[in-house]
C-alpha positions as CSV (number, residue, x, y, z in Angstrom):
1,M,-25.9,16.9,-4.0
2,T,-22.8,17.7,-6.2
3,I,-19.4,16.2,-5.0
4,S,-16.5,18.4,-5.7
5,I,-13.4,16.7,-7.3
6,P,-11.4,14.7,-4.9
7,P,-7.9,16.2,-4.2
8,F,-5.9,14.0,-6.6
9,F,-5.3,13.2,-10.3
10,A,-4.6,9.7,-11.0
11,R,-2.0,8.9,-13.7
12,W,-2.1,5.3,-14.5
13,C,-3.1,1.7,-13.3
14,C,0.3,0.4,-13.0
15,A,2.3,-2.7,-14.4
16,V,5.3,-3.5,-12.1
17,C,8.6,-4.2,-13.7
18,S,10.6,-7.0,-12.3
19,L,14.0,-8.3,-13.3
20,L,15.0,-11.6,-12.5
21,I,18.7,-12.4,-12.8
22,L,19.9,-15.6,-14.7
23,A,23.0,-17.6,-13.7
24,G,26.0,-15.8,-15.1
25,C,29.4,-16.9,-16.3
26,G,32.7,-15.5,-15.1
27,K,35.8,-16.3,-13.2
28,R,34.8,-14.3,-10.2
29,E,32.0,-15.4,-8.2
30,T,29.2,-12.7,-8.0
31,L,27.1,-12.0,-4.7
32,V,24.1,-13.6,-6.7
33,Q,26.0,-16.8,-7.4
34,K,27.1,-17.3,-3.9
35,A,23.7,-16.5,-2.5
36,T,22.1,-18.9,-5.0
37,R,24.3,-21.6,-3.6
38,D,23.3,-20.6,-0.1
39,G,19.4,-20.5,-0.9
40,I,19.3,-16.9,-0.1
41,M,17.5,-14.4,-2.6
42,L,18.9,-11.0,-3.0
43,V,16.0,-8.4,-3.5
44,G,16.4,-4.6,-4.2
45,N,13.8,-3.1,-2.0
46,G,14.0,0.8,-2.5
47,A,14.1,2.9,0.6
48,E,15.5,2.0,4.0
49,P,12.4,0.6,5.9
50,S,10.9,3.0,8.6
51,D,9.8,0.1,10.8
52,L,8.6,-3.5,10.8
53,D,5.5,-3.1,13.0
54,P,2.9,-4.4,10.5
55,Q,0.1,-2.3,12.5
56,T,1.8,1.0,11.8
57,I,3.8,0.8,8.5
58,T,2.3,2.1,5.3
59,G,5.1,1.9,2.7
60,I,6.0,-0.9,0.1
61,P,9.5,-1.5,1.3
62,E,8.1,-2.3,4.8
63,R,5.2,-4.3,3.4
64,N,7.6,-6.5,1.3
65,I,9.5,-7.5,4.6
66,T,6.5,-7.9,6.9
67,A,4.7,-10.1,4.5
68,T,7.6,-12.7,5.1
69,L,7.5,-12.3,8.8
70,F,3.9,-12.6,9.7
71,E,0.7,-14.4,8.7
72,G,-3.0,-13.7,9.4
73,L,-6.0,-15.9,9.8
74,T,-6.0,-16.3,5.8
75,R,-3.5,-15.9,3.3
76,N,-3.8,-15.3,-0.5
77,D,-3.0,-17.7,-3.3
78,P,-0.2,-15.9,-5.3
79,K,-1.8,-17.0,-8.6
80,T,-5.5,-16.7,-8.1
81,L,-5.5,-14.4,-4.9
82,E,-8.1,-16.5,-3.5
83,A,-8.2,-16.7,0.3
84,K,-6.4,-19.9,1.6
85,P,-6.2,-21.1,5.3
86,G,-3.5,-19.4,7.2
87,V,-3.3,-19.4,10.8
88,A,-6.9,-20.5,10.7
89,K,-7.2,-23.9,9.4
90,S,-11.1,-23.5,8.5
91,W,-14.0,-21.2,9.1
92,D,-17.7,-21.0,9.2
93,V,-19.9,-18.2,7.8
94,S,-23.5,-17.5,9.0
95,D,-26.3,-17.6,6.5
96,D,-26.5,-13.8,6.5
97,G,-23.0,-13.2,6.0
98,L,-22.4,-11.2,9.2
99,V,-20.7,-13.6,11.5
100,Y,-17.4,-15.5,10.8
101,T,-16.2,-18.1,13.1
102,F,-12.4,-19.2,12.5
103,H,-10.8,-22.3,13.7
104,L,-7.1,-21.9,14.4
105,R,-4.7,-24.6,13.7
106,D,-3.0,-26.5,16.6
107,D,0.4,-26.1,15.2
108,A,0.4,-22.3,14.7
109,V,3.1,-21.0,16.9
110,W,5.2,-17.8,17.3
111,S,8.7,-18.1,16.6
112,D,9.6,-18.3,20.3
113,G,7.4,-21.5,20.5
114,K,4.4,-19.9,22.2
115,P,1.1,-20.8,20.6
116,V,-0.7,-18.3,18.5
117,T,-4.2,-18.1,20.0
118,A,-7.6,-16.3,19.4
119,G,-6.7,-14.2,22.2
120,D,-3.5,-12.9,20.4
121,F,-5.7,-11.8,17.5
122,Y,-8.2,-10.2,19.9
123,A,-5.3,-8.2,21.6
124,S,-3.7,-7.3,18.4
125,F,-6.9,-6.0,16.8
126,R,-7.4,-3.9,20.3
127,R,-4.0,-2.5,19.8
128,L,-4.6,-1.5,16.1
129,L,-7.9,0.1,16.9
130,S,-6.3,2.0,19.7
131,A,-6.5,5.7,18.9
132,Q,-3.2,6.2,20.8
133,L,-1.4,4.0,18.5
134,G,-2.3,6.4,15.6
135,S,-2.3,3.6,13.0
136,D,-3.2,4.6,9.3
137,N,-4.3,1.0,8.9
138,A,-7.0,1.1,11.6
139,D,-9.9,1.8,9.4
140,Q,-9.4,-1.4,7.4
141,L,-11.2,-3.0,10.3
142,Y,-14.1,-0.6,10.4
143,L,-16.5,-3.1,8.8
144,V,-16.4,-5.0,12.2
145,V,-19.2,-4.1,14.5
146,G,-18.0,-1.4,16.9
147,A,-14.6,-1.0,15.5
148,E,-14.9,2.4,14.1
149,E,-16.6,3.8,17.2
150,Y,-13.7,2.4,19.5
151,H,-11.2,3.7,17.2
152,K,-12.8,7.2,17.5
153,G,-13.3,6.9,21.1
154,T,-17.2,7.1,21.3
155,L,-17.0,3.4,22.6
156,T,-14.6,2.7,25.4
157,D,-15.4,-1.0,26.0
158,F,-13.5,-3.2,23.6
159,S,-15.6,-6.2,24.6
160,Q,-18.4,-4.4,22.7
161,V,-16.5,-4.6,19.3
162,G,-17.2,-7.5,17.2
163,F,-14.4,-9.8,18.1
164,R,-15.1,-12.6,20.6
165,V,-12.6,-15.3,21.8
166,I,-14.7,-18.6,22.2
167,D,-11.7,-20.4,23.3
168,D,-8.0,-20.5,22.5
169,R,-8.5,-21.9,19.0
170,T,-11.7,-20.3,18.1
171,L,-12.4,-16.5,17.1
172,E,-15.6,-15.0,16.1
173,V,-15.8,-12.0,14.1
174,R,-19.1,-9.9,13.6
175,L,-19.6,-7.5,10.7
176,K,-21.7,-4.6,10.3
177,Y,-22.7,-5.6,7.0
178,P,-21.9,-8.6,4.6
179,A,-18.3,-8.3,3.0
180,P,-17.9,-11.1,0.5
181,F,-14.4,-9.9,0.0
182,L,-13.4,-10.3,3.8
183,L,-11.5,-13.5,3.5
184,K,-9.3,-12.0,0.9
185,T,-8.5,-8.8,2.8
186,M,-7.6,-10.7,5.8
187,G,-4.4,-11.6,4.2
188,A,-3.3,-8.1,4.6
189,R,-1.0,-6.5,7.3
190,S,-3.8,-5.0,9.0
191,W,-5.1,-8.4,10.1
192,Y,-1.8,-9.8,11.1
193,P,-1.4,-10.8,14.7
194,V,1.4,-9.2,16.6
195,P,3.1,-10.7,19.7
196,M,1.7,-8.6,22.6
197,H,3.8,-10.8,25.2
198,V,6.8,-9.4,23.4
199,I,5.7,-5.8,22.7
200,E,4.9,-5.2,26.3
201,K,8.3,-6.2,27.4
202,F,9.9,-3.3,25.6
203,G,7.6,-0.3,26.7
204,D,4.4,1.0,26.1
205,P,2.8,-1.0,23.3
206,L,0.9,2.1,22.1
207,L,3.7,4.7,22.0
208,P,6.3,5.2,19.3
209,G,10.0,4.1,20.2
210,N,9.0,0.6,21.3
211,Q,12.0,-1.5,20.3
212,W,10.2,-4.8,19.8
213,T,10.8,-5.0,16.1
214,R,14.6,-4.8,16.4
215,P,16.8,-7.9,16.0
216,G,17.0,-10.2,18.9
217,N,13.6,-8.7,20.2
218,I,11.2,-9.5,17.5
219,V,8.9,-12.5,17.5
220,S,6.9,-13.4,14.3
221,N,4.7,-16.2,13.2
222,G,5.2,-16.1,9.2
223,P,7.4,-18.4,7.1
224,F,10.5,-16.4,7.9
225,V,12.1,-14.6,10.9
226,L,14.3,-11.6,11.2
227,K,18.0,-12.7,11.2
228,E,19.7,-9.3,10.8
229,W,19.1,-5.6,10.2
230,R,22.0,-3.5,9.2
231,P,20.5,0.0,8.7
232,N,21.2,1.4,5.2
233,S,22.9,-1.9,4.2
234,Y,20.4,-4.8,4.4
235,I,17.7,-6.8,6.3
236,E,17.9,-10.4,6.2
237,V,15.2,-12.9,7.1
238,E,15.7,-16.8,7.4
239,R,13.4,-19.7,7.3
240,N,11.4,-20.0,10.4
241,P,11.6,-23.5,11.8
242,T,8.5,-23.1,13.9
243,Y,6.2,-22.1,10.9
244,W,3.2,-24.6,10.7
245,N,3.8,-24.9,6.7
246,R,7.5,-24.8,6.7
247,E,7.7,-27.7,4.3
248,T,6.6,-25.4,1.5
249,V,9.3,-22.8,2.2
250,K,11.9,-23.4,-0.4
251,L,14.4,-20.5,0.3
252,N,16.7,-20.5,3.2
253,G,16.4,-16.7,3.4
254,V,15.7,-13.4,1.7
255,R,18.2,-10.3,1.8
256,F,16.3,-7.1,1.4
257,V,18.9,-4.4,0.1
258,P,17.8,-0.7,0.4
259,M,18.7,1.6,-2.4
260,E,16.8,4.8,-2.9
261,N,18.8,5.5,-5.9
262,Q,17.2,3.6,-8.7
263,P,20.0,3.8,-11.2
264,A,22.4,2.4,-8.4
265,E,20.0,-0.5,-7.8
266,E,19.7,-1.4,-11.5
267,A,23.5,-1.2,-11.6
268,A,23.8,-3.6,-8.7
269,F,21.4,-6.0,-10.5
270,R,23.6,-5.9,-13.6
271,A,26.8,-6.4,-11.6
272,G,25.3,-9.6,-10.1
273,Q,24.6,-8.2,-6.7
274,L,20.8,-8.6,-6.7
275,H,18.5,-11.4,-8.0
276,K,15.6,-8.9,-8.5
277,T,14.7,-5.4,-8.6
278,E,11.4,-3.9,-9.2
279,R,12.7,-0.4,-9.6
280,V,13.9,-0.1,-13.2
281,P,14.9,3.4,-14.4
282,L,12.4,4.4,-17.2
283,T,15.3,4.9,-19.6
284,K,16.4,1.4,-19.3
285,I,13.2,-0.4,-20.0
286,A,13.5,-0.1,-23.8
287,V,17.2,-1.3,-23.4
288,Y,16.2,-4.4,-21.5
289,Q,13.4,-5.1,-24.0
290,R,15.8,-4.9,-27.0
291,E,18.9,-6.4,-25.5
292,A,17.9,-8.8,-22.7
293,P,14.2,-9.4,-22.8
294,E,14.7,-12.6,-20.9
295,K,15.7,-10.5,-17.8
296,L,12.7,-8.2,-17.9
297,H,9.4,-9.4,-16.6
298,I,6.3,-7.1,-16.6
299,H,3.5,-8.1,-14.2
300,P,0.2,-6.4,-14.2
301,Y,-1.3,-5.4,-10.8
302,S,-4.1,-3.3,-9.5
303,G,-2.7,0.0,-8.4
304,V,-2.7,3.8,-9.1
305,Y,0.1,6.5,-9.2
306,Y,-1.3,9.8,-8.4
307,Y,-0.6,13.3,-6.9
308,N,-2.4,14.4,-3.8
309,F,-3.4,18.1,-3.5
310,N,-3.6,19.6,0.0
311,V,-6.9,21.2,0.2
312,N,-6.0,23.2,3.3
313,R,-3.2,25.0,1.4
314,A,-3.6,27.7,-1.2
315,P,-4.2,27.5,-4.1
316,F,-5.6,23.9,-3.8
317,D,-8.4,25.1,-1.4
318,D,-10.0,26.0,-4.6
319,V,-11.5,23.2,-6.5
320,R,-11.2,24.9,-9.8
321,V,-7.5,24.8,-9.4
322,R,-7.5,21.2,-8.6
323,R,-9.7,20.5,-11.6
324,A,-7.5,22.5,-13.9
325,L,-4.3,20.9,-12.9
326,A,-5.9,17.3,-13.1
327,M,-7.3,18.3,-16.5
328,A,-3.9,19.4,-17.8
329,V,-2.0,16.0,-17.5
330,D,-1.6,14.2,-20.7
331,R,-1.8,10.6,-19.2
332,V,-1.5,9.0,-22.7
333,S,1.8,11.0,-23.6
334,L,3.1,9.9,-20.1
335,V,2.7,6.1,-20.5
336,N,3.8,6.2,-24.2
337,N,6.8,8.4,-24.0
338,V,7.9,8.5,-20.4
339,T,7.1,5.5,-18.4
340,L,7.1,3.0,-21.4
341,A,6.3,-0.2,-19.5
342,G,2.6,-0.8,-20.7
343,E,1.0,1.3,-18.1
344,I,-2.6,2.2,-18.4
345,P,-3.8,5.9,-18.4
346,A,-5.9,6.4,-15.5
347,Y,-8.9,8.9,-15.9
348,H,-10.4,8.0,-12.4
349,F,-9.0,6.6,-9.2
350,T,-10.2,3.0,-9.1
351,P,-8.8,0.7,-11.7
352,E,-11.5,-0.9,-14.0
353,G,-12.0,-4.5,-14.2
354,I,-12.1,-5.4,-10.4
355,G,-15.3,-7.4,-10.1
356,G,-16.5,-5.9,-13.4
357,Y,-16.2,-2.4,-12.1
358,V,-16.3,0.4,-14.8
359,S,-16.3,4.2,-13.8
360,R,-18.6,6.7,-15.2
361,A,-16.5,9.6,-13.9
362,R,-13.6,10.4,-15.9
363,T,-11.1,13.4,-16.0
364,K,-10.4,14.2,-19.7
365,L,-7.4,16.0,-21.2
366,D,-8.8,19.5,-21.8
367,F,-6.2,22.4,-21.7
368,D,-8.7,24.9,-22.9
369,E,-11.0,24.1,-20.0
370,A,-8.2,23.9,-17.7
371,R,-7.1,27.5,-18.6
372,R,-10.7,28.7,-18.3
373,L,-10.9,27.3,-14.8
374,L,-7.7,28.9,-13.7
375,A,-8.9,32.3,-15.1
376,E,-12.1,31.9,-13.3
377,A,-10.2,31.3,-10.1
378,G,-8.2,34.4,-10.6
379,Y,-5.1,33.0,-12.2
380,P,-5.3,33.8,-16.0
381,D,-2.4,32.2,-17.8
382,G,-1.0,31.3,-14.4
383,K,-0.6,35.0,-13.4
384,G,-0.8,35.6,-9.7
385,M,-0.4,32.0,-8.7
386,P,1.4,31.7,-5.4
387,P,4.6,29.5,-5.2
388,I,3.9,25.7,-5.5
389,T,6.0,22.9,-4.6
390,L,5.6,19.3,-5.7
391,L,6.9,16.9,-3.2
392,Y,8.2,13.2,-4.2
393,N,10.4,10.6,-2.4
394,T,13.8,10.3,-3.9
395,A,13.7,8.1,-6.8
396,E,14.9,8.6,-10.5
397,N,11.3,7.4,-12.1
398,H,9.4,9.9,-9.7
399,R,11.8,12.7,-10.8
400,V,11.2,12.0,-14.6
401,I,7.5,11.8,-14.2
402,A,7.4,15.1,-12.1
403,E,9.6,16.9,-14.7
404,A,7.3,15.9,-17.5
405,I,4.2,17.1,-15.6
406,Q,6.1,20.2,-14.5
407,Q,6.8,21.1,-18.1
408,T,3.3,20.4,-19.3
409,W,1.8,22.8,-16.6
410,K,4.3,25.5,-17.4
411,H,3.8,25.2,-21.2
412,E,0.0,24.9,-21.2
413,L,-1.1,26.8,-18.1
414,G,2.0,29.3,-17.4
415,I,2.4,27.8,-13.8
416,D,5.7,27.3,-12.3
417,I,6.2,24.3,-10.2
418,T,9.2,23.8,-7.8
419,L,10.1,20.1,-7.4
420,E,11.4,18.9,-4.1
421,N,12.7,15.2,-3.4
422,Q,12.9,13.9,0.0
423,E,14.3,10.9,1.7
424,W,11.8,8.1,2.4
425,K,11.2,8.7,6.0
426,V,11.1,12.5,5.8
427,Y,8.6,12.3,2.9
428,L,6.4,9.9,4.9
429,D,6.2,12.1,7.7
430,N,5.5,15.1,5.8
431,M,2.7,13.4,3.7
432,Q,1.1,12.0,6.8
433,H,1.1,15.3,8.6
434,E,0.0,17.1,5.5
435,F,3.1,19.4,5.2
436,Y,3.0,19.8,1.4
437,Q,1.1,21.4,-1.4
438,I,1.2,18.5,-4.0
439,C,2.4,15.2,-3.1
440,R,3.3,12.0,-5.0
441,A,1.5,9.0,-3.8
442,G,0.8,5.5,-5.0
443,L,-1.6,2.8,-4.0
444,I,-1.4,-0.7,-4.6
445,M,-4.1,-3.4,-3.6
446,E,-4.9,-6.9,-4.5
447,P,-8.0,-6.7,-6.7
448,Y,-10.5,-8.0,-4.3
449,D,-13.2,-5.2,-4.6
450,P,-13.6,-1.6,-5.9
451,S,-14.7,-0.5,-2.5
452,Q,-11.0,-0.8,-1.3
453,F,-9.9,2.1,-3.6
454,L,-13.1,4.1,-3.0
455,R,-12.5,3.9,0.8
456,V,-9.3,6.0,0.4
457,F,-11.1,9.3,0.1
458,T,-13.6,8.8,2.8
459,S,-13.2,11.4,5.6
460,D,-11.9,9.0,8.3
461,S,-9.6,6.9,6.0
462,G,-6.0,6.7,7.3
463,F,-4.8,7.0,3.6
464,N,-6.7,10.2,3.0
465,R,-3.8,12.7,3.6
466,T,-5.3,15.7,1.6
467,G,-7.7,17.3,4.2
468,W,-10.6,16.8,1.7
469,K,-13.8,15.6,3.3
470,N,-17.2,15.3,1.9
471,A,-20.3,14.2,3.8
472,E,-22.1,13.2,0.7
473,Y,-19.4,10.9,-0.5
474,D,-19.1,9.3,3.0
475,R,-22.7,8.5,2.8
476,L,-22.6,7.0,-0.7
477,Y,-19.7,4.8,0.5
478,E,-21.7,3.6,3.6
479,E,-24.6,3.0,1.3
480,V,-22.4,0.7,-0.9
481,M,-21.0,-1.2,2.0
482,R,-24.4,-1.9,3.4
483,S,-25.9,-3.2,0.1
484,N,-26.5,-6.9,0.2
485,D,-27.3,-7.1,-3.5
486,E,-23.9,-7.3,-5.6
487,D,-25.6,-6.0,-8.7
488,E,-27.1,-2.9,-6.9
489,R,-23.7,-2.6,-5.0
490,M,-21.7,-2.3,-8.2
491,A,-24.2,0.2,-9.7
492,K,-23.8,2.4,-6.6
493,M,-19.9,2.3,-6.9
494,Q,-20.0,3.3,-10.6
495,R,-22.3,6.1,-10.3
C-alpha cells in the first residue's frame, strides 16, 4: 500500500546557538554582574509562557521553566543523556521487558513538605490521560497497557491501565511491548508528577483556568521552586530547600526573561542584561564568530524545523501540491546562506544517527518535478492557486527563513505566499486548532529512539496538527513498536 507524503517539509536537524556572557569591566554594574554576585542566572527565554502545567504545555519557553520545577521517576544525565535515578532511587525490569517496578526514595518531597508517593504518580498519570484535560502530551504514555484506550474513552476503569501502586514507595508500570528507551523518556514532562492535593484546591483539575500554577499556589518537586511571575517581565525560580538532591544545586535561582523580539533579546545580552540567550539573530552569527567567538557556543541537538500543511484546507488537500512545495525548498542554500550556524539540511523528518537510524525516504530538490506536479494538480506556473498564508510565531529568525522560502516559491513556482506572524499564545492556539494553511513548527527531542519522531504523524499523536491520517502508517508504526528484535525494529523504521 502506498503512503502519501506526510503534510510537512523538514528543513534541518538543528544546532542550537547559545551565548554565554563573560564577566565585563566598567564603572557601572550591569544586571549580569549583580545577578552573578547573587548566584542568579539571567536567561532570555523567548515568548511569555502560556502556563507552567507540565501536563498541558507544549512550547520550549514553558518546557525550559518546568524542567527546573519538576522531576520524574528518572532524570537524564546532561552529558550522556542516560537515565539516572530521580524520584525513583532504583528500579527492576522483568525478563520480558514488560514490567518496571520503581522504588521511590524516602526523602523525595513536594515543596510544601508532603512526601512524593507512588499514589501521586498514579493520580498524575490518570489526570494526563483524561480526555477532558485535552493534553497533547497524553500519547507519550500510550506504550503503557490500557493508556491509549483510557485516553480515547474505550476503557473507563483506570485501574485497568498498567499503573499499580504497590505501596507508598513502590510503583509498577506494565507496558504493551518492550521499550528499551523507556527510562530515558521518563525524564520528560509527560512523566512528571503533579500535586493533585494542590490542584484540587483551585478548581476542577481537568478544566482550563485552574490557578494552581500561579505564584503562592504552585507546589513542585524539582530543584527549584517558583519565586515570582511578573507577566511579560520575568519568571524567577529559586533553589528548593526540600529537594532531595539539593546539595548538587549550585545556583540560588534562575530568572527567565521573555522577549519575543529576537534582536531585542540579543541587544539585552550585549548590554549585560542576560547571561544567556539561545535566540541569536541569523545576521549576528557571523559577527560573533568573527569578533567575539568566545561568547558563541554552538551545541548540536536532535531536532527538526519544518512547516506543516493543513490537509483539510485547499490547496493542501491535494498531495501533489504538498509534494511540489516540499520539493521546491533549497535546504542547502538555506543553511549555507540564511541560517549560517552549521545546521544540517533535512530531507526527511527523523534526524539520522539516532541509534544508527538512516532514512531511505528523501525529499529531493527538484524544481522541474515540482512544476510538473503543480500543473498536474491544475496550477500551471502557479496560475489559479488560491490565496495561501504562511503562519509563524513572532521572531526575527522565523521571518527571515519564511521570506527566503517565500521568494523561492514565487521565483520557481509562480506562487504568491502571504506571511503572517502571531504572538506566541495566539500562534499556539491557531496551530493546535488547525486554523492555518501552512504553519511553522519545530520539534526537539533528546535522541533516545527514532520512534519518537516517527510517532508525530500517527493519527492520534498530540503533535499531529495537520489533519493528515493514514491507517497504513499507523499500522507500520505499531509494528515497529511491537518488535522485540532491535535489528528488525530498525529495519522497519528505515523502510
